[in-house]
N, C-alpha and C positions, 0 to 999 in steps of 0.2 A: 785465736783460731778455733773454729767450731769443730768439735769432734764429729766426723761423719757417721760414727757408730752410735752417737747419742740418740736416745729414744725421744720421739716427738709425742706430744700429748696436747689434745684440744678439748675444750669444755664449753658448754653453753649454760649461761646463768640467766634466770629470769630476775633481772635487777629490780628490787623494790624501789618505791618512791623514797626519796630522801637519802639514798646511798650514793656516795661518790664512786666513780668508775676508776678507782685506784686503790692500792693497798696501804698507802701512807696517810696518816691522819694529820691534817693541816692545823686543826685546832681542837681543843677539848670538846667532846660531845659529837664530833663528826662520826658518821657511820661509813665504813669503807668496806672494800672487798675482803679485808682481813676479818670482818665480823660475820662472814658467811659461814654457816655450819658445814664446812667442807675443807679438806686439806689439799690445797693446790700445791703442785711442785714449785719450788722457789723461783724457777726461771720462767714461769708462766705469767703473761701480761695480757691486758685487754687489747683487742684489735678494734680501733676506733673507740668512741665513748658515747655514753648517754649522760646528759647533765643530771644533777642530783634530783631535780623535780620531774624527770622523765622516768618511765618504767619500760620493762620489756627485755628483749633478747640482747645479751651481750656475749660476744665470743671472746674466749681467752685461750691463748696458745703459746707454745714455745717454738712453734714451727715458723722459722723466719721466712721461708719461701711462701707459705700460706699467707702470712702477714703482708708481704709485698704484693701478692696477687690480689688480695682483697682491697688493699688501700690504693692501688694504682688506678687513677681515674680513667685511664685508657681502656680498662677492662669493663667499665660501665656496669659495675656490680650492683644489682638492685637491692634496696631495703624498703620494706613496707611498714607504714605507720598508720595507726588508727588515732585520729585526733578529734577530741571533743572541743568545740569552739563556742564562744559566746555569740549568739545570733545564728541566723540561718543563711549561709552563703547562697547568692543567686547564681545563675549560669554565667553571668559576666565575671564574677569573682572566681568561680571555678575555672573558667577559661583563662583568666590571667595567671592563675597558679600553674595551669598546664603549660602555658607558653613561656613562662619565666617572668620573674619580677625582680626589681632592684632592691637589694638589701645591703646593709653595711656590716662588714666583717673585719674586725681588727682595724677599724678606722678607714677602711677602703670600701668603695662601692663595688658590689658584685652582682652580676646578672645571673640569676639561677638558670640552670639548664632545663630544658623541657622535662616535664614530669607527668606521670599518670595520676589523675585526680578524679575521684568520683564521690558523690554524697552517699552515705550509708542510709538505707531506708529505716533502720531501727538501731537503737544502741546495741553495740556488740556485747556478747557474753564474755565478760572479763572478771577476774577476781576483784573484789571491792578494794578501792584504794584506802590506805591508812596513812594519814587521816583523809577523810572524804573531801572532795572539792567543795569550795564555797560557791553556791549558786545564788543568783539574784532573781527573785520571783518575778520581777517586772521585765526580765529579758530572757527569752527562750534560748536554749542551747541545742546543738546538733552535732552529728559525727560525720567526718569525712575520711576517706582513705587516700593517702599520698604515697606514691612509689617514687623514690629518688635514686639516681645513679651517681650522686655526689654527696659529700657529707661535710659541709661547712659548719662552723660552730653555731649551735642553736638555730640551724637553718629552718627547720619546720616552723618554729615559733616566729622567727623573723618573717618568713613568707606569709604566714597567716595574718600577722600584724600589718603587713604591707597592704593587704587587701581589706583591712578593717574588721578582722574577726579574731580577737585575742584567744589564745589557747588556754583551755581550762585543764585538760588532761591529755597526755601524750604517751602512747604506748607503741614501742617497736615490736611488731608481731611476726615479722619474717625477714630473714637474711638469705638472699638467693632463693633456693627452693626449700629451705628449712625453716619451718615456722609454726607458730601456735595455731594458725588457721588451717593446718593440715593434720591428719591423724597421727603423723610421726611424733608430734609433741603435745597432743591434746592433754588437757588436765594438768599441764605444768603450772606450778604455783610460784608466787614471788618468793625469792630466796632459794628456790630449788636449782640444782645443778645436774646436768646430764653430761656424761662422758661421751665424746663423739668418736664412734668407730668409723671404718672406711665407708660404710653405707651412708651414714649421716654426712660425712665430709663431701661425698659425691653430690648430695642434695644441695650443698652450698652453691654449686655451679649450674644448677638447673634454672 
């Protein structure tokens, strides 16, 4: 039984490339949340995940009610991603991503929900990835912004692959109204942690 007087705590981590979204190490050499230079309370866990080769904002909390609210698909909680893809998607590919595409998740076909998708006119200002991506000189690359209200396993990567544009780099830049693209979190760097006060928590729901 949960102690109603127990304090809740929430944190936002800029997850670096190559880090697992968990505290346990599954194999020697794995980098996990336990390697972050920050002392999290023992009962704090990530809300949702980013795969190891994705970067950006990861929410951690021991607030079970916040966890349920954010993960419940009926709340249609938006998450924004900046995605570097191989090639330059045309309007047909962008429209397909907006309307929903068929992807396979856990061996089953899933039709993605409508999403907000737009090309970015220039590469966004982001910290350099370590290690840097591998680019092919013969194939151009470009950036798009995708806003989802669902979070299937490796969904953004599967969506982009479904329309023929493999992902080179993937960064989650916003969760609700709280993001790297707003002054609230500007200059946040990979590996950095912010403690979320009531003002920040309210931004999650904007």
